C-alpha positions in Angstrom: 41.0 11.0 25.0 39.1 13.4 23.7 35.2 11.2 25.1 36.8 11.5 28.5 36.8 15.8 28.2 33.8 15.7 26.0 31.3 13.4 28.2 31.9 15.7 31.6 31.7 18.8 29.9 28.4 17.7 28.3 27.4 16.6 31.7 27.8 20.0 33.2 26.2 21.6 30.5 23.0 19.3 30.8 23.0 20.1 34.8 23.6 24.0 33.9 20.6 23.8 31.3 18.3 22.1 33.6 19.1 24.7 36.5 18.5 27.7 34.1 15.6 26.1 32.9 14.3 25.8 36.6 15.0 29.4 37.6 13.4 30.6 34.1 10.0 28.5 35.2 10.4 30.2 38.9 10.8 34.0 37.5 7.8 33.0 35.0 5.8 32.2 37.8 6.2 35.3 39.3 9.2 34.9 41.5 10.3 32.7 44.6 7.5 31.7 47.3 8.7 33.5 50.2 7.2 33.0 53.9 4.5 35.3 55.3 7.3 36.8 57.9 9.5 37.9 55.0 6.3 39.6 53.4 5.8 41.4 56.6 9.3 42.7 56.6 9.2 43.6 53.5 5.6 45.8 54.5 7.6 47.4 57.4 10.7 47.9 55.0 8.4 49.8 52.7 6.5 52.2 55.2 10.0 52.8 57.0 11.3 53.8 53.5 8.2 56.4 52.7 8.4 57.5 56.7 11.9 58.2 56.7 11.6 60.3 53.4 8.6 62.1 54.8 10.8 63.2 57.8 13.4 64.2 55.3 11.5 66.6 53.7 12.8 70.0 54.1 10.7 72.3 54.8 8.8 69.4 56.6 4.7 68.9 55.5 2.7 70.6 58.3 1.0 67.4 59.9 2.3 64.2 61.2 2.8 61.5 58.6 -0.2 58.9 57.9 0.2 56.6 55.0 -2.8 55.3 53.0 -2.6 51.8 51.8 -3.1 51.1 47.8 -3.5 47.5 46.1 -1.6 46.9 43.0 -3.5 45.9 39.8 -0.2 44.3 38.7 0.6 42.2 41.3 -1.9 39.2 40.3 -1.6 35.6 39.3 -3.2 36.0 35.7 -1.9 32.3 34.9 -2.9 30.4 37.6 0.5 29.9 38.6 0.3 30.4 42.6 -0.2 26.9 44.5 -3.1 27.0 47.3 -2.2 28.8 50.4 0.3 30.9 48.3 -0.5 34.7 47.8 0.8 37.5 46.4 0.9 41.4 47.2 2.8 44.7 46.3 2.7 46.8 49.5 2.0 50.4 48.5 1.8 53.5 50.7 1.2 56.9 50.2 1.1 60.0 51.8 -0.4 63.5 51.6 1.6 66.2 52.1 0.3 69.6 53.3 3.0 72.1 53.1 2.6 75.4 55.2 3.4 77.4 51.6 2.8 77.0 48.1 6.6 77.1 47.2 7.1 74.3 50.2 6.8 71.6 47.7 9.2 72.8 45.0 11.9 73.5 48.1 11.2 69.9 49.4 11.8 68.4 45.9 14.7 70.3 45.4 16.1 69.4 48.7 15.2 65.7 48.6 16.9 65.6 44.8 19.9 66.9 46.7 20.0 64.5 49.5 19.6 61.5 47.1 22.3 62.7 45.4 24.4 63.0 48.3 23.6 59.2 49.5 24.6 58.0 46.0 21.3 57.5 44.8 20.1 57.5 41.0 17.5 60.3 40.8 14.7 59.9 38.0 12.8 62.5 36.8 9.0 61.9 36.6 5.9 63.8 35.9 6.0 66.7 38.3 8.3 65.1 40.6 11.6 62.5 41.2 11.8 59.2 42.1 14.8 57.0 43.2 14.7 53.0 43.7 16.4 51.9 47.1 18.8 48.9 47.4 15.9 46.6 48.2 13.7 47.4 45.2 11.2 50.0 46.9 10.4 52.9 45.2 10.2 56.2 46.3 8.2 59.0 44.4 8.0 62.5 45.4 5.5 64.3 43.1 2.2 66.0 42.5 -0.6 63.3 42.3 -2.5 62.7 39.5 -5.7 63.1 39.7 -5.8 66.5 42.3 -2.4 67.9 41.9 -1.4 68.0 45.4 1.8 66.6 46.6 2.2 63.4 47.4 4.9 61.0 48.5 4.6 57.2 47.4 7.0 53.9 48.3 6.1 50.9 46.4 7.5 47.5 47.5 7.9 44.9 44.9 5.7 42.3 44.2 6.0 39.2 46.5 4.4 35.8 46.1 4.3 34.3 50.0 3.0 31.2 51.8 0.8 32.2 54.5 0.5 29.7 57.2 -2.6 28.3 58.3 -4.9 31.3 60.4 -2.1 33.6 59.6 -3.1 35.0 56.5 -2.0 39.0 56.5 -3.8 41.4 54.5 -1.5 44.4 54.7 -4.1 46.9 53.7 -5.7 46.6 56.9 -1.9 46.8 59.0 -2.7 51.0 59.5 0.3 51.3 61.7 2.6 49.1 59.0 4.0 47.2 62.1 3.6 43.8 60.0 0.7 42.2 62.1 -3.2 43.2 62.2 -4.1 44.5 65.4 -7.4 44.0 67.1 -8.5 47.7 66.3 -7.4 47.2 62.9 -9.8 44.0 62.1 -12.3 44.5 59.5 -16.2 44.4 60.7 
């Protein structure tokens, strides 16, 4: 009688162990491999999170939002896990904020903190600013830039592995308008 119970339990435990081992290997490699279209959607969501925050600032910055793109030195394949045709990127976009008066940054910081808390977000204090992480893993930070001390808004997506189709390599660094594709005028020379 005991063996009728033990054998199936051991079988289930063995299958569960194999599943957990496979999942652990996938995490060590950098997570699942997504499609290029999923990565494009992630870039669009990251840009939208930053732009929405930019528009929510009160008082508003003096100029229209324009994001600069940055590469991530931490989102790399150090150990050679990625197959041919698999890339990984972490979209990082920053907006320089040009407020009309010096006190406007502190007022915008307080206003954004209140808005995020009202929305149920956890607000984290960072050097000279605040940050929150959205439900999709995008981290938004309003702070004074480390180098020049000027106000900056930063939106960081998560590091994502994706498989690009033949002829469909997507380099978000050239996607100037953040629409998920490299338009003719955005192509590098």
